[in-house]
PQR file with spaces between the fields and no chain letter, atoms N, CA, C, O and H, PARSE charges and radii, in Angstrom:
ATOM       1  N    UNK     1      68.690   45.965   29.715 -0.4000 1.5000
ATOM       2  CA   UNK     1      68.277   44.455   29.901 -0.0000 2.0000
ATOM       3  C    UNK     1      66.596   45.026   30.491  0.5500 1.7000
ATOM       4  O    UNK     1      66.544   46.161   30.966 -0.5500 1.4000
ATOM       5  N    UNK     2      65.664   44.419   30.440 -0.4000 1.5000
ATOM       6  CA   UNK     2      64.287   44.510   30.643 -0.0000 2.0000
ATOM       7  C    UNK     2      64.015   44.524   32.071  0.5500 1.7000
ATOM       8  O    UNK     2      64.525   43.754   32.884 -0.5500 1.4000
ATOM       9  H    UNK     2      65.706   43.498   30.054  0.4000 1.0000
ATOM      10  N    UNK     3      63.067   45.572   32.358 -0.4000 1.5000
ATOM      11  CA   UNK     3      63.054   45.589   33.465 -0.0000 2.0000
ATOM      12  C    UNK     3      62.087   44.158   34.203  0.5500 1.7000
ATOM      13  O    UNK     3      62.358   43.739   35.328 -0.5500 1.4000
ATOM      14  H    UNK     3      62.653   46.198   31.697  0.4000 1.0000
ATOM      15  N    UNK     4      60.836   43.488   33.239 -0.4000 1.5000
ATOM      16  CA   UNK     4      60.662   42.346   33.659 -0.0000 2.0000
ATOM      17  C    UNK     4      61.771   40.802   34.026  0.5500 1.7000
ATOM      18  O    UNK     4      61.642   39.854   34.800 -0.5500 1.4000
ATOM      19  H    UNK     4      60.616   43.828   32.325  0.4000 1.0000
ATOM      20  N    UNK     5      62.862   41.212   32.991 -0.4000 1.5000
ATOM      21  CA   UNK     5      64.082   40.078   33.722 -0.0000 2.0000
ATOM      22  C    UNK     5      64.031   40.414   34.555  0.5500 1.7000
ATOM      23  O    UNK     5      63.128   39.879   35.199 -0.5500 1.4000
ATOM      24  H    UNK     5      62.967   41.982   32.363  0.4000 1.0000
ATOM      25  N    UNK     6      64.749   41.395   35.254 -0.4000 1.5000
ATOM      26  CA   UNK     6      65.252   42.086   36.700 -0.0000 2.0000
ATOM      27  C    UNK     6      63.670   41.804   37.634  0.5500 1.7000
ATOM      28  O    UNK     6      63.884   41.094   38.616 -0.5500 1.4000
ATOM      29  H    UNK     6      65.483   41.829   34.731  0.4000 1.0000
ATOM      30  N    UNK     7      62.701   42.082   37.539 -0.4000 1.5000
ATOM      31  CA   UNK     7      61.746   42.093   37.999 -0.0000 2.0000
ATOM      32  C    UNK     7      61.732   40.108   38.504  0.5500 1.7000
ATOM      33  O    UNK     7      61.669   39.746   39.679 -0.5500 1.4000
ATOM      34  H    UNK     7      62.527   42.659   36.741  0.4000 1.0000
ATOM      35  N    UNK     8      61.788   39.368   37.599 -0.4000 1.5000
ATOM      36  CA   UNK     8      61.113   38.272   37.354 -0.0000 2.0000
ATOM      37  C    UNK     8      62.731   37.180   38.290  0.5500 1.7000
ATOM      38  O    UNK     8      62.637   36.094   38.862 -0.5500 1.4000
ATOM      39  H    UNK     8      61.839   39.662   36.644  0.4000 1.0000
ATOM      40  N    UNK     9      63.726   37.858   38.131 -0.4000 1.5000
ATOM      41  CA   UNK     9      65.318   37.232   38.851 -0.0000 2.0000
ATOM      42  C    UNK     9      65.130   37.945   40.273  0.5500 1.7000
ATOM      43  O    UNK     9      66.304   38.092   40.614 -0.5500 1.4000
ATOM      44  H    UNK     9      63.802   38.741   37.667  0.4000 1.0000
ATOM      45  N    UNK    10      64.553   38.333   41.030 -0.4000 1.5000
ATOM      46  CA   UNK    10      64.423   39.500   42.217 -0.0000 2.0000
ATOM      47  C    UNK    10      63.429   38.134   42.328  0.5500 1.7000
ATOM      48  O    UNK    10      63.910   37.136   42.864 -0.5500 1.4000
ATOM      49  H    UNK    10      63.600   38.213   40.753  0.4000 1.0000
ATOM      50  N    UNK    11      62.325   38.102   41.921 -0.4000 1.5000
ATOM      51  CA   UNK    11      61.830   37.511   42.649 -0.0000 2.0000
ATOM      52  C    UNK    11      61.829   35.574   42.750  0.5500 1.7000
ATOM      53  O    UNK    11      61.421   34.783   43.600 -0.5500 1.4000
ATOM      54  H    UNK    11      61.934   38.913   41.485  0.4000 1.0000
ATOM      55  N    UNK    12      62.500   35.423   41.423 -0.4000 1.5000
ATOM      56  CA   UNK    12      63.009   33.546   41.340 -0.0000 2.0000
ATOM      57  C    UNK    12      64.102   33.553   42.526  0.5500 1.7000
ATOM      58  O    UNK    12      64.353   32.381   42.805 -0.5500 1.4000
ATOM      59  H    UNK    12      62.831   36.065   40.732  0.4000 1.0000
ATOM      60  N    UNK    13      64.838   34.442   43.321 -0.4000 1.5000
ATOM      61  CA   UNK    13      65.510   34.341   43.982 -0.0000 2.0000
ATOM      62  C    UNK    13      64.888   34.536   45.917  0.5500 1.7000
ATOM      63  O    UNK    13      65.302   34.406   47.069 -0.5500 1.4000
ATOM      64  H    UNK    13      64.634   35.395   43.094  0.4000 1.0000
ATOM      65  N    UNK    14      64.201   34.752   45.482 -0.4000 1.5000
ATOM      66  CA   UNK    14      63.323   34.875   46.457 -0.0000 2.0000
ATOM      67  C    UNK    14      63.081   36.078   47.016  0.5500 1.7000
ATOM      68  O    UNK    14      62.435   35.981   48.059 -0.5500 1.4000
ATOM      69  H    UNK    14      63.864   34.859   44.546  0.4000 1.0000
ATOM      70  N    UNK    15      63.424   37.404   46.634 -0.4000 1.5000
ATOM      71  CA   UNK    15      63.121   38.496   47.368 -0.0000 2.0000
ATOM      72  C    UNK    15      61.747   39.784   47.169  0.5500 1.7000
ATOM      73  O    UNK    15      61.171   39.976   46.098 -0.5500 1.4000
ATOM      74  H    UNK    15      63.949   37.483   45.786  0.4000 1.0000
ATOM      75  N    UNK    16      61.554   40.274   48.009 -0.4000 1.5000
ATOM      76  CA   UNK    16      60.549   40.828   47.211 -0.0000 2.0000
ATOM      77  C    UNK    16      60.919   41.957   46.319  0.5500 1.7000
ATOM      78  O    UNK    16      62.080   42.353   46.423 -0.5500 1.4000
ATOM      79  H    UNK    16      62.023   40.119   48.879  0.4000 1.0000
ATOM      80  N    UNK    17      60.061   42.608   45.369 -0.4000 1.5000
ATOM      81  CA   UNK    17      60.226   43.375   44.349 -0.0000 2.0000
ATOM      82  C    UNK    17      60.116   44.646   45.404  0.5500 1.7000
ATOM      83  O    UNK    17      60.862   45.445   44.837 -0.5500 1.4000
ATOM      84  H    UNK    17      59.118   42.286   45.285  0.4000 1.0000
ATOM      85  N    UNK    18      59.734   45.188   46.358 -0.4000 1.5000
ATOM      86  CA   UNK    18      60.027   46.284   47.435 -0.0000 2.0000
ATOM      87  C    UNK    18      61.223   45.954   48.232  0.5500 1.7000
ATOM      88  O    UNK    18      61.193   45.190   49.197 -0.5500 1.4000
ATOM      89  H    UNK    18      59.128   44.539   46.818  0.4000 1.0000
ATOM      90  N    UNK    19      62.436   46.644   47.732 -0.4000 1.5000
ATOM      91  CA   UNK    19      63.220   46.892   48.492 -0.0000 2.0000
ATOM      92  C    UNK    19      63.650   47.111   49.809  0.5500 1.7000
ATOM      93  O    UNK    19      64.722   46.780   50.315 -0.5500 1.4000
ATOM      94  H    UNK    19      62.462   47.264   46.948  0.4000 1.0000
ATOM      95  N    UNK    20      62.443   47.866   50.448 -0.4000 1.5000
ATOM      96  CA   UNK    20      62.183   48.261   51.693 -0.0000 2.0000
ATOM      97  C    UNK    20      61.637   47.156   52.505  0.5500 1.7000
ATOM      98  O    UNK    20      60.888   47.403   53.450 -0.5500 1.4000
ATOM      99  H    UNK    20      61.572   48.135   50.038  0.4000 1.0000
ATOM     100  N    UNK    21      62.051   45.669   52.113 -0.4000 1.5000
ATOM     101  CA   UNK    21      61.572   44.311   52.568 -0.0000 2.0000
ATOM     102  C    UNK    21      63.000   43.700   52.546  0.5500 1.7000
ATOM     103  O    UNK    21      62.881   42.479   52.654 -0.5500 1.4000
ATOM     104  H    UNK    21      62.659   45.469   51.346  0.4000 1.0000
ATOM     105  N    UNK    22      64.030   43.989   52.468 -0.4000 1.5000
ATOM     106  CA   UNK    22      65.130   43.691   52.459 -0.0000 2.0000
ATOM     107  C    UNK    22      65.724   43.769   53.624  0.5500 1.7000
ATOM     108  O    UNK    22      65.151   44.408   54.506 -0.5500 1.4000
ATOM     109  H    UNK    22      64.127   44.980   52.380  0.4000 1.0000
ATOM     110  N    UNK    23      66.829   43.228   53.862 -0.4000 1.5000
ATOM     111  CA   UNK    23      67.925   43.250   55.016 -0.0000 2.0000
ATOM     112  C    UNK    23      69.144   43.445   54.258  0.5500 1.7000
ATOM     113  O    UNK    23      69.285   42.877   53.175 -0.5500 1.4000
ATOM     114  H    UNK    23      67.295   42.709   53.146  0.4000 1.0000
ATOM     115  N    UNK    24      69.789   43.994   54.608 -0.4000 1.5000
ATOM     116  CA   UNK    24      71.001   44.434   53.648 -0.0000 2.0000
ATOM     117  C    UNK    24      72.186   44.744   55.015  0.5500 1.7000
ATOM     118  O    UNK    24      72.386   45.740   55.710 -0.5500 1.4000
ATOM     119  H    UNK    24      69.674   44.455   55.488  0.4000 1.0000
ATOM     120  N    UNK    25      72.682   43.651   54.988 -0.4000 1.5000
ATOM     121  CA   UNK    25      74.471   43.922   55.794 -0.0000 2.0000
ATOM     122  C    UNK    25      75.517   44.028   54.960  0.5500 1.7000
ATOM     123  O    UNK    25      75.877   43.060   54.291 -0.5500 1.4000
ATOM     124  H    UNK    25      72.519   42.841   54.423  0.4000 1.0000
ATOM     125  N    UNK    26      76.036   45.030   54.908 -0.4000 1.5000
ATOM     126  CA   UNK    26      77.576   45.364   54.475 -0.0000 2.0000
ATOM     127  C    UNK    26      77.070   45.068   52.706  0.5500 1.7000
ATOM     128  O    UNK    26      76.214   45.750   52.143 -0.5500 1.4000
ATOM     129  H    UNK    26      75.743   45.817   55.451  0.4000 1.0000
ATOM     130  N    UNK    27      77.679   44.128   52.177 -0.4000 1.5000
ATOM     131  CA   UNK    27      77.587   43.727   50.311 -0.0000 2.0000
ATOM     132  C    UNK    27      76.337   42.580   50.278  0.5500 1.7000
ATOM     133  O    UNK    27      75.898   42.209   49.189 -0.5500 1.4000
ATOM     134  H    UNK    27      78.374   43.574   52.635  0.4000 1.0000
ATOM     135  N    UNK    28      75.785   42.038   51.577 -0.4000 1.5000
ATOM     136  CA   UNK    28      75.431   40.971   51.086 -0.0000 2.0000
ATOM     137  C    UNK    28      73.785   41.430   51.749  0.5500 1.7000
ATOM     138  O    UNK    28      73.696   42.125   52.761 -0.5500 1.4000
ATOM     139  H    UNK    28      76.142   42.340   52.461  0.4000 1.0000
ATOM     140  N    UNK    29      72.751   40.994   51.112 -0.4000 1.5000
ATOM     141  CA   UNK    29      71.351   41.090   50.853 -0.0000 2.0000
ATOM     142  C    UNK    29      70.540   39.432   51.564  0.5500 1.7000
ATOM     143  O    UNK    29      70.636   38.265   51.185 -0.5500 1.4000
ATOM     144  H    UNK    29      72.823   40.430   50.290  0.4000 1.0000
ATOM     145  N    UNK    30      69.951   39.932   52.450 -0.4000 1.5000
ATOM     146  CA   UNK    30      69.274   38.742   53.057 -0.0000 2.0000
ATOM     147  C    UNK    30      67.004   38.410   53.054  0.5500 1.7000
ATOM     148  O    UNK    30      65.983   38.942   53.491 -0.5500 1.4000
ATOM     149  H    UNK    30      69.874   40.881   52.758  0.4000 1.0000
ATOM     150  N    UNK    31      67.339   37.483   52.427 -0.4000 1.5000
ATOM     151  CA   UNK    31      65.220   37.635   52.320 -0.0000 2.0000
ATOM     152  C    UNK    31      64.624   36.125   52.932  0.5500 1.7000
ATOM     153  O    UNK    31      65.467   35.230   53.005 -0.5500 1.4000
ATOM     154  H    UNK    31      68.169   37.051   52.072  0.4000 1.0000
ATOM     155  N    UNK    32      63.747   35.921   53.208 -0.4000 1.5000
ATOM     156  CA   UNK    32      63.280   35.278   53.920 -0.0000 2.0000
ATOM     157  C    UNK    32      63.388   33.616   53.047  0.5500 1.7000
ATOM     158  O    UNK    32      63.136   32.590   53.678 -0.5500 1.4000
ATOM     159  H    UNK    32      63.063   36.648   53.149  0.4000 1.0000
ATOM     160  N    UNK    33      63.634   33.589   52.134 -0.4000 1.5000
ATOM     161  CA   UNK    33      64.109   31.793   51.647 -0.0000 2.0000
ATOM     162  C    UNK    33      65.496   31.751   52.203  0.5500 1.7000
ATOM     163  O    UNK    33      65.675   30.600   52.601 -0.5500 1.4000
ATOM     164  H    UNK    33      63.838   34.423   51.622  0.4000 1.0000
ATOM     165  N    UNK    34      66.618   32.524   52.424 -0.4000 1.5000
ATOM     166  CA   UNK    34      67.497   32.633   52.640 -0.0000 2.0000
ATOM     167  C    UNK    34      67.558   32.592   54.174  0.5500 1.7000
ATOM     168  O    UNK    34      68.610   32.103   54.587 -0.5500 1.4000
ATOM     169  H    UNK    34      66.472   33.459   52.101  0.4000 1.0000
ATOM     170  N    UNK    35      66.527   33.059   55.300 -0.4000 1.5000
ATOM     171  CA   UNK    35      66.124   32.552   56.611 -0.0000 2.0000
ATOM     172  C    UNK    35      65.991   31.522   56.447  0.5500 1.7000
ATOM     173  O    UNK    35      66.820   30.688   56.810 -0.5500 1.4000
ATOM     174  H    UNK    35      65.673   33.456   54.964  0.4000 1.0000
ATOM     175  N    UNK    36      64.843   31.225   55.814 -0.4000 1.5000
ATOM     176  CA   UNK    36      64.589   29.822   55.750 -0.0000 2.0000
ATOM     177  C    UNK    36      65.425   28.856   56.201  0.5500 1.7000
ATOM     178  O    UNK    36      65.235   28.008   57.073 -0.5500 1.4000
ATOM     179  H    UNK    36      64.169   31.902   55.519  0.4000 1.0000
ATOM     180  N    UNK    37      66.409   29.078   55.493 -0.4000 1.5000
ATOM     181  CA   UNK    37      67.376   27.735   54.798 -0.0000 2.0000
ATOM     182  C    UNK    37      68.195   27.874   55.738  0.5500 1.7000
ATOM     183  O    UNK    37      69.155   27.186   55.389 -0.5500 1.4000
ATOM     184  H    UNK    37      66.564   29.767   54.785  0.4000 1.0000
ATOM     185  N    UNK    38      68.631   28.742   57.592 -0.4000 1.5000
ATOM     186  CA   UNK    38      68.822   28.747   58.088 -0.0000 2.0000
ATOM     187  C    UNK    38      68.492   28.941   59.475  0.5500 1.7000
ATOM     188  O    UNK    38      68.949   29.755   60.277 -0.5500 1.4000
ATOM     189  H    UNK    38      67.851   29.300   57.875  0.4000 1.0000
ATOM     190  N    UNK    39      67.444   27.872   59.642 -0.4000 1.5000
ATOM     191  CA   UNK    39      66.768   27.348   60.501 -0.0000 2.0000
ATOM     192  C    UNK    39      66.963   26.574   61.101  0.5500 1.7000
ATOM     193  O    UNK    39      66.986   25.522   60.461 -0.5500 1.4000
ATOM     194  H    UNK    39      67.073   27.211   58.990  0.4000 1.0000
ATOM     195  N    UNK    40      67.213   26.418   62.486 -0.4000 1.5000
ATOM     196  CA   UNK    40      67.757   25.398   63.307 -0.0000 2.0000
ATOM     197  C    UNK    40      66.489   24.371   63.437  0.5500 1.7000
ATOM     198  O    UNK    40      66.596   23.339   64.099 -0.5500 1.4000
ATOM     199  H    UNK    40      67.194   27.272   63.005  0.4000 1.0000
């Protein structure tokens, strides 16, 4: 699969292309769009 497709998918899901910005917990990965959707 072309790298551009992977990077576009990562960005479309709301993740930063820099994986060091991701919060990983067990098998789950969270990013700001996930956190926004769960704000009270």
